[in-house]
PANU-417494 format. One record per residue: residue in three letters; x, z, y of N, C-alpha, C in turn. Coordinates in steps of 0.05 Angstrom, whole numbers, plus 32768, in hexadecimal, padded with zeros to 4 digits. Layout:
// PANU-417494
ALAXZYXZYXZY ...
This chain:
// PANU-417494
MET7EDB7EAA80E07EFF7EA780E67F0D7E9B80D0 HIS7F137E8180CD7F217E7480B77F3D7E6E80C2 HIS7F487E8180CA7F6D7E7780D57F717E6380C3 SER7F737E6980AB7F887E5780957F7D7E538079 SER7F877E46805F7F7D7E42804D7F827E55803D HIS7F977E6D804B7F8E7E8980417F797E9B8046 SER7F647E9880467F4C7EAB80477F527EBB8031 PHE7F3A7ED580397F357EED801A7F327EDB8006 ALA7F1D7EC480097F197EC97FED7F2A7EB67FE0 THR7F447EAE7FE07F547EA57FCF7F657EB97FC8 VAL7F5E7ED27FCB7F707EE97FAF7F687ED97F9A PRO7F817ED57F847F707EC27F707F667ED87F58 THR7F487EC27F5A7F3E7ED27F417F407EC57F30 ASP7F3A7ECA7F137F3E7EBF7F007F337EA57EFB GLU7F227E9F7F147F107E827F117F1F7E737F20 ALA7F2D7E7C7F417F407E707F467F567E657F3B LEU7F697E737F257F757E717F1D7F7F7E4E7F02 ILE7F627E527EFA7F5D7E417EE87F647E1E7EFA CYS7F547E217F157F467E0C7F1D7F627E0C7F39 GLY7F737E1E7F337F907E1D7F487F977E127F52 ASP7FA47E077F6A7FB07DED7F777FCE7DE97F70 SER7FDE7E047F687FF17E047F617FF87E0A7F41 SER80037DF57F38800D7DFC7F1E801F7E147F15 ARG80307E1C7F2E80457E307F2C802E7E4B7F34 ASN801F7E447F4280077E607F467FFD7E677F2D LYS7FF07E507F1D7FE37E547F0A7FEF7E5F7EED SER80127E5E7EED801A7E5D7EDA80227E7E7EDE ILE80247E907EF780327EA77F0280177EBA7EF2 TYR80067EB17F067FED7EC07EF87FE27EBE7EE1 ALA7FE37EAD7ED27FDB7EAF7EB57FF17EB87EA6 ARG800D7EBA7EAA801A7ED17EAA800D7EE67EAA LEU80127EEF7EBD80077F137EC97FEF7F177EB5 ARG7FD47F047EB47FBA7F087EAD7FC37F0C7E8A ASP7FCE7EFD7E7E7FDC7F057E687FEE7F187E63 ALA80017F237E6F800F7F387E6D80017F597E5D ASN80037F5F7E4A7FF67F727E417FF87F877E4C ASP80167F877E57801C7FAB7E63801F7FA97E81 LEU800B7F927E8D80037F977EAB7FF97FB57EB0 PRO80037FC57EC380017FDA7EC37FE17FDF7ED1 THR7FD27FF27EC57FB77FF77ECB7FAB80117ED5 LEU7F9F80157EE47F9C80327EF27F8F803E7EE3 PRO7F91805C7EDF7F79806D7ECA7F5B80717ED7 THR7F5180717EC27F2B80707ECC7F3180847EE2 ILE7F4380A17EE07F3780A97EF47F3580A67F13 ALA7F3D80917F117F4780847F337F2C80767F3B LEU7F2280687F2D7F0E80507F2D7EF1806C7F2E GLU7EF4807A7F1D7EDE80877F147EDE809E7F39 VAL7EF880A97F417EF880B57F5C7EF480A97F6A SER7F0380907F6A7EFD807A7F887EDF80707F82 ARG7ECB806F7F707EB080677F6D7EA580827F75 LEU7EAC80937F747E9380AF7F797E9D80AC7F92 ALA7EB080AC7F9A7EBC80B87FBA7EA780A57FC8 ASN7EA580897FC97E96807B7FD47E7F807A7FCF ASP7E6C808C7FCA7E4E808C7FBA7E43809F7FC9 PRO7E39809A7FE77E2D80AE7FF37E1A80C17FDD LEU7E0E80BA7FCA7E0080D27FBE7E1380E07FA1 ALA7E2880DD7FA57E3980EA7F8B7E3E81067F9B GLY7E43811A7F8A7E4C81377F9B7E6581387F91 MET7E7081527F9F7E8C81597F9D7E9381647F81 SER7E8281727F697E8181827F577E8E81637F47 GLU7E8081487F487E7B813A7F347EA481307F37 ILE7EAF81327F517EC681237F547EDD81417F41 VAL7ED381537F4B7EDE816A7F3B7EDF816C7F1B ARG7EC581687F187EC9816B7EF77EDE81517EEF ILE7EDE81377EFD7EEF81247EEE7F0B81297EF2 ILE7F2381367F037F2D81387F0F7F3B814E7F03 ARG7F2581617EFA7F2D817D7EEB7F35817E7ED1 ASN7F2C81607EC07F3081547EAA7F5081537EA2 ASP7F5881487EB87F72813B7EBF7F92814D7ECB PRO7F8E81657EB77FA381757EC77FBA816F7ED8 SER7FC4815F7EC87FDB81587ED97FD6814C7EFF MET7FC4813D7EF87FB4812F7F1A7FAE814A7F25 THR7FA4815C7F177F9081777F287FB481877F39 GLY7FC281877F217FDC818F7F367FE8817F7F47 LYS7FE881707F417FFB81597F5E7FEA815C7F79 ILE7FC581567F6E7FBA815D7F8D7FB981787F96 LEU7FC1818B7F877FBC81AB7F8E7FDA81AC7F9C ARG7FEC819F7F8D801381A47F96800D81897FBC VAL800781757FB9800381637FCD7FF481797FE7 ALA7FE381827FDE7FC981937FFB7FDB81A58004 ASN7FEA81B07FF37FFF81CA8004801181BB8005 SER801E81A68008803A81A38012803681988038 ALA804181988047804A818C8059803E81728060 PHE803681638042802C8155804F800F8149805C TYR8006815F80517FE4816780657FEC8184807A GLY7FFF818B80797FFE819F80877FEC81B8808E MET7FDF81BF806E7FCC81D080797FCB81ED8080 PRO7FBF81F980957FC6821480A17FC6822C8085 ARG7FAE822780737FA8823C805C7FA6822A803F ARG7FBB823C802A7FB8823280127FAD82258009 VAL7FA782057FF77F9182027FE97F90820A7FCC GLU7F7D82167FC67F7F822A7FAD7F75821A7F93 SER7F6082007F987F4A81F47F847F4E81E47F8E LEU7F4181CC7F807F3281B47F877F2181B37F91 ASN7F0C81BC7F957EF981C37FA37F0181D17FC1 MET7F1181DB7FC27F1B81DB7FDE7F2D81C47FEC ALA7F3781BB7FDA7F4881A07FE07F31818B7FEF LEU7F1981827FD87F0581787FD97EF881817FFA VAL7EF681937FFC7EEA819D801C7F048197802E VAL7F1781A5802C7F29819F80417F30817F804B LEU7F34817980377F41815F803B7F2C8148803C GLY7F128149802D7EF68135802E7F07811F800A MET7EE4812480067EE581097FED7F0080EB7FF2 ARG7EFE80E080087F0580C480097F1B80CF8009 GLU7F2780E180127F4C80E7801E7F5380F37FF9 VAL7F4581007FEC7F4D810F7FD27F4A80F07FC1 SER7F3C80D87FBE7F3C80CD7FAE7F4A80B67FBB SER7F5280AF7FCC7F7680A77FD77F8280B47FC6 LEU7F8780C77FCA7F9E80D37FBB7FA180D07FA8 VAL7F9080D77F947F8C80CD7F787F9180B87F6F THR7F8A80997F837F90807E7F797FA8807C7F84 SER7FB5808B7F997FDA80897FA37FE780987F88 ILE7FE480AD7F797FEF80B37F697FF180A97F4F SER7FD2809D7F477FD080867F2C7FDE806F7F30 VAL7FDC806B7F487FF2804E7F50800E80597F45 LEU8020806D7F528038807A7F488036807F7F30 GLY802880887F268025808A7F008026806F7EF6 ALA801980597EFD801580447EEA803880377EEF PHE803F80307F078059802C7F0D807780387F00 SER806E80537EFC808D806F7EF8809B80697EEC LYS8099804E7ED080A980537EB880C480457EC8 LYS80DC80487EBB80F580457EBF80FE802F7EBB ASP8108801D7ECB810F80057ECE81287FF87EC1 ASP81327FEF7EAC81507FEE7EA581557FDC7EB8 ASN81497FC77EC1814F7FAA7ED281547FC37EEF SER81707FBE7EF281807FCC7F0D81757FC07F2A THR81747FA17F2A81747F9C7F3C815A7F9E7F55 PHE813F7FAC7F3F81307FB07F4E812F7FD47F55 ARG81397FD97F6F813B7FFB7F72811A800C7F7A ARG8118800D7F68810180177F6B80FD802D7F7B GLU8107803D7F7A810A80577F8E810B80517FAB THR811B80387FB3811B80337FCC810080257FD3 PHE80F7801B7FC080DC80087FC180CA80247FC6 TRP80C580377FB780AD804D7FBC80B280577FDC GLU80CB80647FDC80D7806D7FEB80C78055800C HIS80CF8039800D80C48031802680A3802F8022 SER809C802E8008807F802D800C8068803D800D ALA8077805F801080668073800F806D8075802C GLY808380758034808C807880558080805F805D THR806F8046805E805F803A806980438047806F GLY8043805080508020805F8057802980728062 GLU8037808180648036809B807A8035809A808D ILE8047808380938046807B80B28032806F80C3 ALA8020806180AE7FFE806280AB7FF2807180B2 ARG7FF7808580A07FE580A180B27FE480AA80C4 VAL800880A880D9800C80B380E67FFD80A280FB LEU8003808280FC7FF6807581137FD7806E8115 SER7FC7807480FE7FAC807C80FB7FAA80938103 SER7FB580AF81057FAA80C181147FB280BC812E ARG7FC480B181327FC680AF81537FBE809F815D LEU7FA2808C81567F9B808081657F79808B8157 GLN7F77809D814B7F6380AC81417F50809A812F LEU7F5A809181217F4C807B810B7F40809580FF ARG7F25808C80E97F1D809B80D67F27809180B8 LEU7F36808E80B87F3F807F80997F3E808B807D HIS7F3C80A580827F3A80B980737F5080B28057 GLY7F6780AE805A7F7980A6804D7F7F8088803C ILE7F6E807A80457F72806780397F8580588044 GLU7F918059805E7FA9804B80677FBB80538056 PHE7FC88071804D7FDE807380417FD680688029 THR7FC8806080157FC680507FFF7FCC803A8007 ALA7FC1802C80207FC8801380197FE880118025 GLY7FF1801E8036800F801A8039801D801C8023 LEU8015803780138023803B7FF2802880217FE3 LEU800B80127FE380097FFB7FD2800B7FE47FDD HIS80167FDF800080197FC2800880307FB17FF6 ASN803B7FBA7FE780547FAC7FDE80567FB07FBF VAL80447FB47FBA803B7FBA7F9E803E7F9D7F8B GLY80357F867F9680497F697F8F80557F667F86 LYS806A7F747F9580887F6E7F8B80957F7A7F74 ILE807F7F957F6E80887F9C7F5B80777F8D7F3B VAL80667F827F36805C7F747F27806D7F5D7F26 LEU80717F507F3D80857F347F3C80967F3F7F2C HIS80A47F527F3A80C77F577F2980C57F5C7F15 GLN80B07F717F0880A87F767EE780A47F5C7ED6 TYR80927F477EDC80957F2B7ED680977F147EDD HIS80A77F107EED80AF7EFA7EFD80CD7EFC7F07 SER80DB7F177EFC80EE7F157F1281087EF97F0F GLU810B7EEF7F07811B7ED67F11810E7ECC7F27 GLU80F67EC27F2580EB7EB87F3780F17EC37F50 LEU80EA7ED97F5880E97EE87F6C81057EEC7F74 GLY811B7EEF7F6781337EF27F71813F7ED27F77 ARG81317EBE7F6F81437EA07F7C812E7EAB7F93 ALA810E7EB47F98810B7EAF7FB9811D7EC17FC4 PHE81217ED87FC081377EED7FCA81477EDA7FDA LYS815A7ED17FC9816D7EC27FD0816A7EA47FE6 MET81577E9C7FDD81487E8B7FF181507E97800A ALA81397EA3800B81307EB28027814C7EBE803D ILE815C7EC98028817B7ECC8033818B7EB2803C ASP81927EA5802E819B7E8C803281887E708048 GLU81767E768048816C7E65805A81547E758079 ASN81647E8D807C81527EA0808B813C7E97808B LEU812E7E9F8073810C7E99807681007EB88071 PRO80EB7EBE807780DB7ED9807580CC7ED58051 THR80D67EE5804380D37EEC802980C17EE2801A ILE80A97EE9802A80897ED8802180877EC18023 VAL809B7EB08038809B7E8D803880AF7E90801B ALA80C27E98801880D27E8D7FFE80C37E967FE3 GLU80B77EA77FE180A67EB17FCF80947E917FC5 GLN80897E927FDC806F7E777FD880847E677FCA ARG80907E587FD480AB7E427FD780AC7E3C7FB8 VAL80AE7E567FAA80BB7E5B7F9680A27E667F83 LEU809B7E777F8780877E7D7F6B80637E6A7F78 GLY80647E657F8C804C7E577F95802B7E707F99 THR803E7E827F9C802A7E9B7FA880467EB47FAB ASP80367EC67FBB804A7EE47FC880417EF77FC4 HIS80527F0E7FCC80497F2B7FBB80367F347FC7 ALA802C7F2D7FE280117F317FEB7FFB7F237FD8 GLU7FF87F0A7FD27FE57EFD7FC67FE27F0D7FA2 VAL7FFC7F207FA57FFB7F1D7F807FF57F417F7C GLY7FFC7F507F9A7FF47F617F9D7FD97F697F9C ALA7FC67F527FAC7FB07F577FB67F9E7F517FA3 TRP7FAC7F3D7F877F9D7F3C7F797F9D7F537F5A ILE7FB07F637F5A7FAE7F797F4F7FA67F8B7F51 CYS7F9C7F957F6E7F867FA77F7E7F787F9F7F79 GLU7F6B7F887F747F4D7F837F6B7F467F867F58 LYS7F567F777F467F517F857F227F527FA77F1C TRP7F607FB07F2D7F5E7FCE7F2F7F437FD97F36 SER7F367FC97F477F217FD17F477F207FEA7F6B LEU7F377FDB7F7E7F3B7FF27F907F317FE77FA7 PRO7F217FF57FBB7F0E7FEF7FD27F197FD67FDC SER7F0D7FC97FE77F117FA57FF37F267FA88004 SER7F207FBD801B7F297FC0802C7F4D7FC28026 ILE7F527FCD80167F747FD3800B7F787FB58005 VAL7F697FAC7FEF7F717F917FE47F6E7F7F7FFF GLU7F5D7F7780117F697F76802B7F7B7F758036 CYS7F877F86803C7FA17F9B80517FB37F8C803F ILE7FB77F93801F7FCB7F7E80127FCC7F6B8017 ARG7FBD7F5A800E7FB77F3C80197FC27F36802C TYR7FBF7F40804C7FC57F35805D7FE17F4D806C HIS7FE97F5B80607FF97F6A807180117F5C8072 HIS80137F44807A80307F31808980227F28809E GLN80047F1580A17FF97F0580AC7FDF7F2080BA PRO7FD87F3A80C07FC77F4C80C97FB57F3480D9 HIS7FB77F2A80EA7FAA7F1480F67F937F0780EB LEU7F9D7EFB80CF7F8C7EF180BF7F6E7EFF80AB ALA7F737F2080AF7F6A7F2C80A27F4A7F2D80A8 PRO7F3B7F24809B7F1A7F2080A67F0D7F3580AB GLU7F177F50809F7EFC7F63809E7F157F7880A9 ASN7F2A7F81809F7F367F9A809F7F527F9A80B0 GLY7F4C7F8780C67F5D7F8480DC7F787F9A80DF THR7F637FB080E77F717FCA80F37F817FD480DC LEU7F787FDB80CB7F8A7FE780AA7F9A7FD880AB THR7F9E7FBF80A87FB17FA680A17FC47FAD80BA ALA7FBA7FAA80D17FD47FB380F37FDB7FC680E7 ILE7FD67FD780DF7FDE7FF880DF7FF37FF680C8 VAL7FEC7FEE80B07FFB7FE9809380117FCF809E HIS80137FC680AA80247FAE80B580427FBC80CB LEU802F7FCC80DC804D7FD980EE80587FE680DE ALA80457FF880C98051801780BB8064800D80AF SER80647FF080A180777FE28091808E7FE180A0 SER80837FD880B880A57FD480CC80AD7FE480D0 LEU809D7FF980E380B0800F80E280BC802980C9 ALA80B7802480B180BE8029809D80DE8024809A ARG80DD8008809B80F57FF680A0810B800780B2 ALA80FD800880C38112800480D88121802080D6 ILE8112803680C58119805780C5812F805280AB LEU811F8040809A813180468089814D803A8088 ASP81518021808F81668014808D816E801080B1 SER817F801E80BB8197802280D4819E800A80E0 ASP81A27FF380C381A57FD680D9818A7FC380DE VAL81777FCD80D081617FBE80DB81597FD380F6 ARG815F7FEA80FC815A7FF6810D815F7FEC812D GLN817B7FE38129817F7FDD814181757FC6814D ARG81657FAC813481577F94813F81427F9E813E VAL81397FAC812D811B7FB1813681057FBB8150 ASN810E7FCE816281057FD0817980F87FC18184 ASP81037FB4818880FD7F90819680E47F83818B HIS80E87F7F816D80E27F6D816280C67F7D815E LEU80C57F96815580AD7F9A815580977FA2816A ALA80AC7FA58187809B7FAD819B80807F9581A7 GLN80947F73819080927F5F8198806F7F5B818B ASP80707F6C816C80607F61815C80437F5F8164 PRO80307F46815E80167F49816380067F528157 ALA800D7F6881417FFF7F7681397FEB7F92814D TRP80057F8F816380027FA781717FDF7FA58180 GLU7FE17F8E81887FC97F7981977FAF7F828181 ILE7FB97F7F81687F9E7F8281617F967F9D815A LEU7FA27FB781647F9E7FCA816C7F947FCF8181 ALA7FA27FC481947F9C7FC581AC7F837FC081B8 LYS7F6B7FAA81A67F5C7FB081AD7F437FBD81AF ASP7F417FDA81987F3A7FEE819B7F4D800681AE ASN7F627FFF81AC7F68801A81B87F88800981C3 PRO7F7C800F81DD7F917FFE81F37FAD801281F0 ALA7FA9802581F57FC1804181F87FD5803881E1 ILE7FD3802E81D17FE6802581B78000801381C6 LEU7FF6800581D2800A7FF381F2801F800781F6 SER8013802281FE8031802982158039803C81F7 LEU803B803681E58044804981D1806B803F81D4 ASP807A805A81CD809D805181DC8099804F81BA ILE80A5803881B380B3803581A080C8803D818B PRO80DF8042819E80F88054819480EE80708196 SER80E1807E819E80D88098819D80C58098818B PHE80BB8083818480A88087816D80B980878158 VAL80C88078814F80D8807A813980EC808E8137 GLY80EC80978141810180B3814880E880D28143 GLU80D380CB814880C180D8814980B580E08129 ILE80B880C4811980A980C4810680B380BE80E9 GLU80D980C980F380EA80C680DF80EB80D980C5 GLU80DD80F580D580D8810380C580BE810380B3 ASN80AF80EF80B8809A80EC80A680A280DE808D ILE80BB80D0808280CE80C5806F80CD80E2805E ASP80DB80E7806880D68101805280C381068043 ARG80B0810E8058809081128044808F80FE8034 ALA808F80E78040808180D18028809980D58014 ARG80B280DF800E80C480DF800180BC80F77FE5 GLU80B381177FFC80A881267FE6809081187FDD PHE8083810E7FEE806481027FDB807180F37FC1 ILE808080E07FC8808580D77FAD809380E97F95 ARG809F80FF7FA180AA81137F89808F81237F7C MET807F81227F8D806A813C7F82805581277F76 ALA805681157F7F804281047F6C804C81007F50 THR806480F17F4F807280EB7F38807B81007F27 ALA8077811C7F2C8086812F7F21807281307F09 GLY8084813F7EF0807081457ED2805D81537ED9 
């Protein structure tokens, strides 16, 4: 199904950049490609992700890789024993974490912790409020987890990682193109446009495309790349519509909880979001969700998300 020119294949690959249709787009990605300090994911994240998705890989291989990184080991055990998972008994070892959480869930944790590490260096430029950014991002991931368990989807933690990363393109653009991003933000307010539309006008690309591009560069699973690319347009996601719709709604819900001005307007706006229809195809019960009371229910999940960020970034 080809709804628009934004098909999944348009995540700008290096080839597409060379013959790109927009010269601005080309210069944005050319500058990103040439940036020698573009955040990279540590090898551990790539190796663990590859093994977790390899049906022939054993747990002991994953344990060996993670154990080589004592800081990562400590963080995984800290998160496994926190309210984040609410385990009935203490998780004493990596082996036990893999047994009780599963390989794919642990892999998602490793990716999430690695990404936070890659971006944790403090910013001198105060226009980007990093703490607020990660609070919203982790809140989105945490609410995506709640939605996915409500719908009994077995996403193995990928929904948390996708939620945590859905706006990662914003950090990348801020780091390398903050002046243009600022112009787009101003245009969005002045002309009452969605930010993604203003970004396209000013930059020739947007944070969803840039986020998908960097996640592809990091060799993250294609479902995460697609979800990030389409998180503003879940109906266009070619293969992972459910995951994308969940992250899209989780982002709106997180905004409603974190911003009381938004909360007044959000219930009606959220109730009419077409993303519910995407989820309702497989889970008609989702349509009877009482949004205001659901927002109240998941408020404490934001605290859990803040705690995750604290544990994942602690020394």
